[in-house]
C-alpha positions as CSV (number, residue, x, y, z in Angstrom):
1,M,-20.4,76.2,-57.4
2,A,-22.4,79.2,-58.7
3,H,-23.6,77.2,-61.8
4,L,-24.6,74.3,-59.6
5,V,-26.6,76.6,-57.3
6,K,-28.2,78.4,-60.3
7,A,-29.2,75.0,-61.7
8,V,-30.7,73.7,-58.5
9,R,-32.5,77.0,-57.5
10,C,-33.4,78.0,-61.1
11,G,-31.8,81.3,-60.5
12,Y,-31.9,82.2,-64.2
13,R,-35.7,82.4,-64.2
14,K,-35.9,85.9,-62.8
15,W,-34.0,87.2,-65.8
16,F,-36.0,85.4,-68.5
17,E,-39.0,86.8,-70.3
18,A,-40.6,83.8,-71.8
19,S,-44.1,82.3,-71.8
20,P,-44.9,79.4,-69.4
21,R,-45.0,77.1,-72.4
22,A,-41.5,78.1,-73.5
23,M,-40.2,77.8,-69.9
24,A,-41.5,74.2,-69.9
25,W,-38.7,73.2,-72.3
26,I,-36.2,75.9,-71.3
27,D,-36.0,74.8,-67.7
28,P,-34.7,71.2,-68.3
29,V,-32.2,72.4,-70.9
30,A,-30.9,75.2,-68.7
31,R,-30.8,73.1,-65.5
32,F,-29.0,70.2,-67.3
33,G,-26.5,72.5,-69.0
34,L,-25.7,74.6,-65.9
35,F,-25.4,71.5,-63.8
36,A,-23.0,69.8,-66.3
37,R,-20.8,72.9,-66.5
38,G,-20.8,73.3,-62.7
39,L,-19.7,69.7,-62.3
40,L,-16.9,70.2,-64.8
41,F,-15.6,73.3,-63.1
42,L,-16.0,71.6,-59.7
43,G,-13.7,68.9,-61.0
44,V,-11.1,71.4,-62.2
45,G,-11.3,73.1,-58.8
46,A,-10.9,69.8,-57.0
47,F,-7.7,69.0,-59.0
48,V,-6.3,72.4,-58.3
49,L,-7.0,72.0,-54.6
50,Y,-5.4,68.5,-54.6
51,A,-2.3,69.9,-56.3
52,A,-2.1,72.6,-53.7
53,L,-2.5,70.2,-50.8
54,T,0.1,67.8,-52.1
55,L,2.4,70.6,-53.2
56,D,2.7,69.0,-56.6
57,P,1.7,71.4,-59.4
58,S,1.7,68.6,-61.9
59,E,-1.5,67.3,-60.3
60,A,-3.5,70.3,-61.3
61,R,-5.7,69.6,-64.4
62,G,-7.8,71.8,-66.6
63,V,-11.0,70.9,-68.5
64,E,-9.1,68.5,-70.7
65,G,-7.5,66.8,-67.8
66,V,-10.8,66.4,-66.0
67,M,-12.4,64.8,-69.1
68,L,-9.5,62.4,-69.5
69,W,-9.8,61.5,-65.8
70,I,-13.5,60.8,-66.2
71,Q,-12.8,58.7,-69.4
72,E,-10.4,56.5,-67.4
73,R,-13.0,55.6,-64.8
74,L,-15.3,52.5,-64.9
75,Y,-18.2,53.5,-67.2
76,G,-16.1,56.6,-68.1
77,R,-17.3,56.7,-71.7
78,I,-20.9,56.8,-70.6
79,M,-20.2,59.5,-68.0
80,L,-18.2,61.5,-70.6
81,A,-21.1,61.2,-73.0
82,G,-23.4,62.5,-70.4
83,L,-21.1,65.4,-69.7
84,A,-20.8,66.2,-73.4
85,L,-24.6,66.3,-73.7
86,G,-24.7,68.6,-70.7
87,L,-22.2,70.9,-72.3
88,I,-24.2,70.9,-75.5
89,A,-27.2,71.8,-73.3
90,F,-25.2,74.6,-71.8
91,G,-24.5,75.9,-75.2
92,A,-28.2,75.8,-76.0
93,Y,-28.8,77.6,-72.7
94,G,-26.5,80.4,-73.8
95,L,-28.4,80.8,-77.1
96,I,-31.7,80.7,-75.3
97,E,-30.4,83.3,-72.9
98,A,-29.4,85.6,-75.8
99,F,-33.0,85.6,-77.0
100,V,-35.1,85.6,-73.8
101,R,-33.0,87.4,-71.1
102,R,-34.4,90.6,-69.9
103,V,-31.8,93.3,-69.6
104,G,-32.6,96.3,-67.5
105,L,-31.4,99.4,-69.3
106,G,-33.6,101.8,-67.3
107,A,-31.2,102.2,-64.4
108,A,-28.2,102.6,-66.8
109,L,-29.9,105.5,-68.7
110,R,-30.7,107.6,-65.6
C-alpha cells in the first residue's frame, strides 16, 4: 500500500533535487513504476490473506504466482505487458533516485 500511496501523493518529490524540467519526465516514470510495484505487492498480499482465510496454505502465491494468475485472465497478456512496463519503470525510478535523491547527512554528523 505504501508504494500506491507514494505514487498517488507523489511522496518521493520531497526527497528529490531536480530541476522542474527534469521532474516533468521523472514524475510519470516514478508514478507508473511505484503504482505497478504497489499493485503487484497488493496481489501477493491478497493471495496470502485468501490463504489465511481459507486455511489453505497452498493458495498463497508470490510474485510469480500473481503474474501467472494475471496471465490466465481475459486480456491477461495485455495486463501482464502493462505490469512488465510498470516494473521496468520502477527500475528506472530506482536509477533516477540514485542520482537525484537528496540525503541529509547533516543530522547524522552531529
